[in-house]
N, C-alpha and C positions, 0 to 999 in steps of 0.2 A: 504493498499500501504505501503512496507518496506521499512526503510531507505534506502537501498540500489538503491530501484527501483526510491525515490523520486530525490536522489541524479544526477542519468542517466538524468532524465528529467530537472534536472537546468542546468547541463553541456549542453545540446541537446537547451536549451533556450538560453544560453550563447552566444553557437557556433552560434546560431542562428540570433541573433541581431549582433554578430559582422559582419556575412555576408552581414547581411541587410546595416548594418554601411560604409560597405567596397563597396556596389556596386554603381555604377554608377547611378544619379540619370536618371528616363526614359526622353530621348530627347524629346518627343513629349511633355513633359510639357517646354518645352524651345521655346520661340518666337524672330525673330528677328524684332524689329521693327524699322523701317528708320526713322528717326528724322530730318535729311537735303539731299537735292541732290543739283543738279546742280551747283556743286563746281569745279573748277579750280585746278587740282590737290593738295586736301589738303592733308597734308604732316604730320601734330602733332596735338593732342588737349590735353587740360587743361581741368578739372572737377574742378570749384569752389565748395566752400563749400554749396552755395545755387542751386544747381545743372545747373547753366548756363556753359555750354560749349563752350570755345573758341578755335576756328579753325584758324590755318597758311597753307595758301596756297604758294606752291613753288615760284610764280608769284607776290609774294607780299602781297596778299590780308589777311587781319584778319578779322574772322567772329563770331559773337558772336549765337549763337542758344539759344533761350528761353524757358524755361521750362514750363512758365506759357501761354506762346500762340502756341507754338511748331513753332513759325516764326526763321528763320537764316538774320540778319541783318549784313551789312558790317559795320567794325568798323572804318579800318581806310586800307590803302594802301601805303604798303614801295615801295620806287624804288629800286630795284634790277637787277644785271646781273643773266641772267639763262643758263649762260653755262651747258655743259654736264650734270654734276650734282646738280649747284650751285644755289643760288635763297633764298628765305626765308625757311630755313629746319628746323629749331627747335622753339617749344614754350614751357614755362613752367613758371607756376602764383606764383609770393611769398608765400612763407607758410603764410603769413599776409594779402594775397589779400585782404579778404572780408573790411579791416581798410585802408590799405596805397595804394590799386587798382595801385601795381606794377606788370608789365610784362614784360617779358624778351622772347628776341627772337635771334635767330641766323642768321644771313641774309649776303649776298654780298653787293657791293656797287659798282656800274658802275664806270668805268674808275680809281678804285682802286684796287691794286693786294692783296686784304685780304677780308677775311669773318669775321664779328663782332658778338661779346656778346653784347646786349646793353639792358639796361633797360629803360622802358617806363613808363609814367604814363598814365591808362585810367581813361579818365572825364567823367563821368556818362556812355555814350554805345561809346565814342571815342577816339580811340587812341591820345594821345597828341604828337605828332610826335616832335616838338621842347624840349618836356622833354627829350628828350635822352640822355640816360649816356653809353658812352663806355666803357664795362669792360674786354674786352679782343680783341685782333686783332689776327687773325691766317692767315699768308702768303700763297697767294694761287701764280699762275705761269700766263705766257703769254698765253701758249698753255695749256690750261687746260686738265689733266689727269682726268680718274675717281678718285674716293674715296673721298670725301668729308665732311664724316661724319653727323654731325650737331643736334646731340639730344639733348636736355636739361632735366634736372631735379633734384630736391631737395631731400637732406635725412632729418630725423629724426632733424639734428640739426643745419638745416638750412644752410646747404653748398650746395653750385650750381656745377651741373657735367656738361661738356660740352664733346660730342665724337667728332675729327677729325680725319678725315682719311689719307692715307701717302702720296697722291699726287704725284703717280707713275704710270708712263704706264706699262702695263704690255705685251705689244705687243715684239716680239723678246727674248721673254723668254720661250718661247714652255709649257705655262701652269704652270712653275714651280717659284721659288723665283727671282724677279728681282734683281741682282747684281751687276748688269755692270757698271765697276768703270773707263772704258775707260774716256778720256777727251772729252767733249764734249754731254756726255752720261750720266748727271747728273741725268735728269730725269727718268732714267729706273733703277734708283739706290737707293731702298727703307732705304739702310743702311743711308743715308743722312735725312731721316726724322721719320720712325718709330721706327730704333735702334741708333738715336741720343738722346741725353740726354740733349740737348740742342736747341730745336725744339719741337713746340708744337704741330706738324702734326703725323700721328699714333699714338694719345694718347686717354685717357680720363682725361680732366683736372678737377681739385678742388679748388675751389675756395670760400670763406666767404664775400657776398656782405654786403655792410654799409649803412647806411642810406644815407650817402651823395653822392652814386654812387662810390665810392672806392670800395677793397675788400681787406682783408685779408688772411694769408695762414692758412688752418687748420693744427692743428697739425696730423701727422702722413703721410703726402705725402710722396714720394717716396724718393726725394731729400730733406734735411732739406736746409732752406732758407741760402745762403752763400758759398754753396757748388759750389766750380770751375767747369765750365763746364756744369751747371745744370741749369734745370728750375724749381721753386719751385712749379708752378702751379701745375706739374703732378704727377697726382694719379696711372694711370695705364702707363703703354708704352710698345711697342711691339705690337700692334694693326694694323691691314688693312684698314679694315674700319668699325668700330664699331659703325653701322647707328644707331639702338635702343637698349637701356639700359634702366634699373630699379634699382631702389632701395628699399630694403626690408626696411619701415619704424619702423619694431620695431627691427631687429637685426642690419641693418645699412649693411648689404651684398648687394653688386654691382655685377647686372647678366648683361649681353650683347650679344648679337649674331654678331660674327666677319666673315666678307663673306670673301671666301678663292677664292686662284686661280682655275685653271679648268684642269690640268692635270688630264687626266681619269686612268692612270697606275704611278706606282712608275718607276723610272730609277734610278739605282746606281749609274750612274755618276751624276747625280743631284738631287736626294729626293725624298721626297714619291708625292704620289697621290694628288690632290689639297683637299681640307677637308677646307666646310666650320665646325664653330665652335660656340659652346655656354659656355661664360666662369662663374665663378664665383669668387671674390674676396672679401676675410674676412677682408682683408688689401691690403697697397699699393704693386703693383707688377710690373714684366716684364712678359709678355705674348708672348715674344717669335718671334714674326714675324720681319724681314724676314727669323730669321734663325732657327726657327721650327714651325710646324703644328702640329694640333690633340693632343696627349698625349705626346710632345714632340718630334715626328719624325725628325729627322734633315732632313736639306737639306747642301748640299755638298759645297765647294768652288769651285766656277768654273769661269774659265779665259774666258768671251766673245770673246778676241782676237785669243787666240789660242786653242780654245774650249777644252781644257783640264781642270780636276776635280782633285782635291786634298781627303783632308780630311774634313770627317763631322765635323759640329759643335758642339759644347761639350755644352749641355743645362745647363750642373751646373759652367761653366764657359765661358759664351760667350764673344766675342770679337770682337768691332768693330774697325776695321783696314780701311776703307773704306776713300779715302783721300777727301771723299765727308763730313765726320763726323767732324761737329763742336763741339762735347760735348767729355765725357770719352769715354774711349778704353774700360774699364773692367766693364762690366754691370752685372746687378742683375743676380740670376740664373734665368733660365724660367720657368713659372709655367704653367704646363698640363691643357689644356681645360677639361670642364666639361663632355660635349658631343661633339662628332663630326662626320661629314658625307660626303663622296665623291659625286661625279656626278652620278656614278653607283650604286647599290645596298649596300647599308651596312652590312657588315658580323657581326659588334659589335651591332648597332641599325638598326634593316632592317625596322622598324615599322616608319622610316622616309624617306620612298619611295627613287625614284631616281630619275634622269634628274637634270634642272637646278634649282640654289640654293639660297637663299637668307636668313641668318639665322637673325633672329629680337629676342627680349627679350623682354618680357610684363611684367605686376605687380604680386605680392605676394598677394592672397588673404586673408584674416583674418575675418574668421566667427564671428559678432555681434551680440548676443544672445539680447541682448539692443537695438539694431535698430530695427523700427518701418517701416518695408518696405516689401510689399506687391508683390516685383520682387526683391530682394538681391539673392543671389547666394545661395544654400543650403549649410549647414553643409558640407557635404562630400567633398567641392573645400577647406576647413580650411587648410593655409599653403601650397596650390599649387602654384608652380609658371607657370606661362603661358608662353609657348615661341611658336611662328610664325613664319612660312616662307613665304615671298612676292611670290614666283615663284612658289612653289607648293601650295600656297592657302589653307595649312591646320594649325588647332590649338591645341597644346600638351599642355596636364598638367604634370609638372613634380614634383617629388615627392623625397625630400630628409631629411637625418634623423639630429639629431642635430648638427652635426657637418660641414654639408654642403655637405656630400657625398650623390651620387645619389642612390636612392632606385629604381625608376619605373620611365619610360614613357609611360601614357596612353593616349588615343587618347581623343579628344575633340570635341562633336558633330560632327563625321566622316561623317555624311549623310546629313549635312548640307553645302551649298555650299559657301566659303569666297573669295569674288574677288579680290586677293593682299592686305590682311590687311597690315597696313603699321603703325598703332600707334593703342594703346591702353591700359586702362587706367580705374580702378574701380571706381565707383563715390561716391557720400556720403550716395546715396541709396543702397549701394551696388551690383548694377548691373555692368555689361561689357559694357563699351561705346568701338567703334570701328570705325576706318575708314577704309574702301575700297577705296583703290584706283582706282581700274576700271578692266578690263581687257587687256586695252593694256597699253604700256610704254609710252606712254606720251596723254596729250589732251583726256582723255575719259569724253563719254559722260553718262556712267553709275556709275561714281564716287559717294560716301555718305556715311554719317556717323551713325551708327546704335547703338541701344541699345540692348545689349540681354539681355531679361527679362525673371526669371523663375517664374512660376504659380503653386503652389504645389497640 
C-alpha cells in the first residue's frame, strides 16, 4: 500500500474516532432508577460524599435517603409558612459536611414576614432544631405575590449562594415589566426590589459562612462593603425569579434559570415579549430585570396612570428613578442572557419548544477517569451544563467554549419522560440525581427522587 493510501486511511480513522466521541450515547443504556417515593412536594436535594441524599420538602420536612438500605427516613420537620410559593425552599450541605455535619436551609417562618437562610447541625440522623444559626433574613410581604426564589448552593471556595425572587405582583402589567410607581402600588413595582441595590430581593446573594454561625463578605461581590445605598451580600442583581442555579466547582462560573413574564408578542409601547432566561456569570453583575430581558431587549418607561409611554431604557446606563427605590439610582450596565426563549416557538432556539416555561439550571458535569463507578455518566458529557424546564419537562445539555460562550444546545434523553424536574445534582458516583415534582402543581402523588444511571 502506498504512503498516500496509508495517510488517507489514517485521516479516515481519525475522522471516525472524532465522530464516535462526539455522538451521544445510546439512550437504551440509561435507566431511571427510582430511589424515593411518597414525598410531599420535594423541592431541593443535596448529595453527601458518602452517597447519602438529603431532601427538603416545601411543607417543612427534611428527609434522608440511605444508599446502604435504600430506605428514606425523616430527619426533621420545620414549622414553615406555605403561602403561594413560600415554605422550605432550599437545602445545601456544607462542603465539610462529613466532619462538621452542617446543613443549610432556606425557609419561611410563620408569623414573621421574612425568609431565612439558617444553618443546622445534623446529629446522627436527626436535624438538631435548637442548633439553628440564622445567617440571612429576606423580607417578604403580608399579601404575598409570587417569586420567592429559595435556591442554595456552594462554590469551590466555600462561599454560600442564595437566590431570591422579586416579590412583585405581575397582574395589571399585561405580561410586560411591572413598573407601576403610583402611590399604594408599591407591590406592583419591581424597581423597589430587583433594581434596588439596597434590597436583597430579586438577587443572588453570596456570603462566606464562618464556624461561629456568622458570615463574612467574599471579595468580588457587586458592591464593596461600605458603599452607601447598597448591600455587600449582593453578587447578582436584576433577577425576577432565579429559582434554581448551580456553580461550576472548577471555573467558579454561576449558572441560573430566571423565570420571565408572559407577554406573547412585543409591543413598541411597552417592550419585548416575555422570555425565560438561562444566564452565566463569570463575575458579579446586573442582569437587567425589570428594565431588560433576553439579550438586553429594553422595556419602555410606561406611566400606569396616564397609559403613556416614553423612552426605552438604556442597558449601558440603567437608572432607577422609582420613588420605591431605596438604593443608588445609577446601576451597573446590564448583562445579556446566555439563552432566552418566549412562550411561542423560539426563532433563535427552536429546540426549546413552546408553551408554559420555567427555566432552571442544573450542574456542570466533569468526567473523572479515576472514579470507580459502574453508573457514572460517560465521557461524552464532560464539560456539559445541564439545564431543565419545570413546565416543559425536558432536560438539555449545553456546550460552551473556554470563555463561556454558547456553542450548542443538545437534547438529553428526549425519549424519556421527566415529571416536572425541580432539583438536580451529580453525586459522588458520577450519576445524575433528580427530583421530579410530579404531574400537578401541588400535592402530587407521583413525586419522586430518581438516579439516572448509565450502563456501558
